[in-house]
N, C-alpha and C positions, 0 to 999 in steps of 0.2 A: 681383285684377277679380272681379269678381260678376257672370256668365253667366246668363241667364233662358232657358230651352228649351220655348217652348212646340210640345205637339203639337196639333193640327187635326184635323179627323173626317174629311180626303178617304181616297180609295186607299190598301192597304198598301202598291197599287206602287209608288206612287211615292216610298214613305221612305226613306227613308237610311236604312244597316246601323245595329244596334244599336252594333255598333263603335266606329263615328265617332259615335253619340250618346255612349258612355260615357266618350270620350276629353274630354267636357268635364267636366276633376274639378271638385269642387264645387259643378257646377253647380244651379238649382234648377229643377225638371224641373214644368211646371205643364201637364197633360194640360186641353183645352177639349171638353165631351162624350165622342162616341167616344174623341178623342183619347188620353185617359182610359184605354181596352183596348187599345188599342196598346200604348202606351209600356210596359205592361206585360205582353204580349205579344212587345216586344223585348230581357225581363228588367231594367228597367228601374219601380223603385218611385215615382211622382209623387209632387212636395213636394203638390201643391193638385190638386184635381180641382172643375172648373169647369163650370154651365150648366146645362142645363133636362133634360139628358137623356135628351129622349125620344124618341132614337135609340136606345137599350139594349132590350138584352130582357132580364127580368127577371132570370135568371141574369146575365149582368153588371153588371146594377141592385149585385146584390146582392153579386157581385164584388169591385167599388167600396166597397162597404160596409162588407164587412169587413174592404179590408184600406188600403184606403187612408185615413189620418186628417185629413186636410184637406178640406170638402168646400164648396163654396159651393152650393146648387140655390138656384134659379132659376127664376119661374114660364115657361111657352113664351110666354107673352103679351108684349114687351119691347121696347124700342128698339133692343138691339144684338143681336150676330150671339152667341151663345157664344165665337166664339174671339178677337172686340172684346172682351167683358167678361176671358178671359183678358189679354188682351195691356195691359192698360187694370189689371188686377191687376200684374202682372207690373214696374211701376210704383212700385211699394210699396217695393218688393225693392232701389230705387236701381241700377240694374241696368247695365254700363259697355255687356252687348250684350245686345240682345234677336235669337232663335233662334225666326221660324216653321218648324215642318215638319208636313208633311200639309195644305197649303192649298192648291197648286197645280193639283191632279186632279179630278175630281169635275164640279162642276155651276159651271159657267161665271162663271153668276152670284156665283158665291163667290169664286169665284178674284179677280175684277174687286173686290167689295169690300173685299179681304184684300188689297190691290193698293195700292187706295184708301188705307184705314184707315192704313198701312204710309206711306204718302207724306204724310200727312195727322197723323201722330205728329213723322215724322221734322224735319221741320218745325216742329212743337212744343216736340220734346228734341232737340235739335242735336248736345248732348253724347252723345247713346245711340250706337250703332250696332244699324240694325235692317236683320237678315237674312231673307227668307224661300227656304227650299232645298230641294230634293230633289233624287230619284237623280242626276240630270242639267244639274239649273241650278243657280243662287248667283243669284238679287237685293236690290239696295240702290239705294238713291237717294241721290244728293252735291244736297250745294249750294253755290251758287259759293263759290270756292277753290281752293290746289290737295290732292288728294290722293292721297296713298304709296297703291299697288297692290301688295303682293307676292304676287309666283313663286306659283304652284298648279300642283303638276307633271298631277292630277287635273281642275279647273276648267282646259283650254288655252285652252282661246276665248279675247278679252272681243269684249261688244259693248254701244257706249252707243247712246241712245239720249234722245231731246228729250223730255219729258213737261210737256203740256203750253203751252209758247211753246218759242221755236227758241232752242237757248242756245251763248252770243255767247265768242270772245276764246278757243277750244280747242289747248287746248296738248298734244298727247301725248309722252314722252319716253319713252326707254329701251324701246320697241313698235318690231314688226315695221312695221308703216306708221307711223310722225310726223303730226303735225300744228304749224303755230304763229298762231295767233290763229286759225282757222277757225270754221266754223260749221256748228253740229250743225239743221239744220231739221229744224223738223216734220214725221211722217211719212218723212223719208229712211232712205235702208237704207244711207248711205256709210260709217259706221262698223259696220258686222257686223264682225264673226269676226277681228279681229286679233288680237296676240300681247306676251306680254311679250321680251323679251330682255333675258336675265341676272337677277338677283338680285327687282327690284321696277322700277316704271313708275312715273310719273306721270300723272295729267291735271289741268287746271286749265282754269278759264271767271270771266267774271264777272257773268255774267246768267243766268236759266232755272234749272230744275232737271234732273237729265240723271239717266237710267236706268242701270247698268252692270247685265248680264246676264252672268255666268261661264260656261258651259258645258262638255261632256267629248261625247265621242263616244261614251264606256264604256258599254253597256247591260247592262254586270253590275254 
């Protein structure tokens, strides 16, 4: 299984630990702009650094040039964000999973751009699993069908939201609060903070796009 982990330039406080990142055996690591420095500070040498690098100091840019073998330097005047360039580049590795970190903290416009980008790419590439992960949350989109959800002792709480339009015929199994052929209305909070009962659960639905957020209360 090919996994690509992309680190964007969000605040370091939101980044999951280096141990978590290193748990992805043989993953391809891509740094988007300042995310390259973040990976290096976590003991990970990126396979690729990409972006305009306009947020770096001269010493940080020199550090990347000296240590990272693959660098794609783009001009600041461009249509795509550095993060989007990195995610598009990740597709060349034909991954089964793309994990984006450093993408939720800081500026809300960057967070919204990253969410909508992942939503668009998930629709375009349904065979790839895209996730946005920070210290307290894991986000991903589901298309219509049935999806197995493996229990995770860290990301204990699970919430489901309609993204763009109502999600229809929603059935939740092996969860604390189960449903059969229900509707996740756009804007509702009804499907917030559920929990898996046992080793795995499932969600199935027939129409719409569902955003799943898995969360923890652990702030350490």
